[in-house]
N, C-alpha and C positions, 0 to 999 in steps of 0.2 A: 306744665309739668311741674309736680310737688316734689320737694327736695326735702327728706328725713336729714334730721341731726346730723347723723354721722354721714352723710352726704355733703352735707356743708362744711363740718369740719374738714372733709378731703379735699374739698377746693378751695378751702382756707388754707390750708396747710401747703398747697401748691402755688398757690398767688405769693405765701410768704418765702417759699423756696426760690422763687423765679427771681424775686427782689433781692435775695441774699447771694444768689449764684451769679443772678446777670444771664440767667438762661433762659431760652423759652421752652425747653425739655427738660424734664425734671425725670431722674433715674428713680424706678419702684425703690431701688434700695433706700435711695435719699429719703424716701417718702416714708418708708418703714420705719425709719431709725427717728426722723422727726416725731412721727406719731405714736411712737414705742411699740410697733408691732414686731413679734420675735418671728423672724423667718424660721427658726429652725424649730418652733414649738407646732407652728402651721405645716410645716413639711412632714412632723412627725405624727400630725394628726391624719393627715394624709395618708400615710403610710399604713397607719393603723384600718382607716376606712377601705382601702383597698386590699386588705388582707383579710377584712371580713369579708366582702365581696368575692373576694377570691375563693375563700372558705365554702360561699354558699352555691360556689361553682357559675356563677354569676361574672358577666365581663361588668368593670366596671370604667366611668371616666370622671374627670372632676372637671367641675363648671365654677362661674362666678367670676367676677374681677379678680378673687385674690387664687381663683383655683385650689378653694378648700373644701367646695361641697362636692363628695361622692355620691353618683346615682349611677345603678346597674343601667344597662341599656332598658330592661323590662322596667324600670321604675321611671326612667326620662320619657318613654312612649306612654307610659300610662297618665304621668303627669301632664303632657301636652295635649292627650286626648280629654283628661277631666280638667285642667285649667288651661283652656286653649288661649285665652285671650291674658291669662295673669301668672303663668307660670315662669317664665323669664325674669319677670320683676320680684318673685318670690326666691327666686335661686339666687337673685342677686342682692337681694336683703339680706338672705341667709348667710350669704358669703363675707359681707360688710360686716355683719353683727359679729361674727364667728371672729373674725380679722381685729375687730376693735375691740372687743370684749375679753377674746382668747376661751370662749366657752366651744364645747364640742358636745356633739351628740350621736346618741347611737345609730340612729338611721335617719339620715336627711329627708330622704321621701317622707316619712312619714312627720318628720317634723315641719316640713313643708305644707304637709295637707291641714294641719292641725290648726 
């Protein structure tokens, strides 16, 4: 399995926190704090995306490790059909990228497809 730089950073941060805290389990809030992620900014972006989907009359759900990739049920089923072996890894990559950089996108399905 190839690990991207963001994935390596994530795992390294977990190991550092485990050594500092002397515990095997690391809480997500501690990891967010250590890596400089902002939970409020992630939550705000998620709210905006969900409202946008609701305005379109589509049910939306959050996906990815950080629950920040918002896809309508229609978009999700299309991605599964179009990218059967890749859609999950693309969603995870986008989730990690958005969480680590603070970037947001108007349409997550379109971003995954490009």
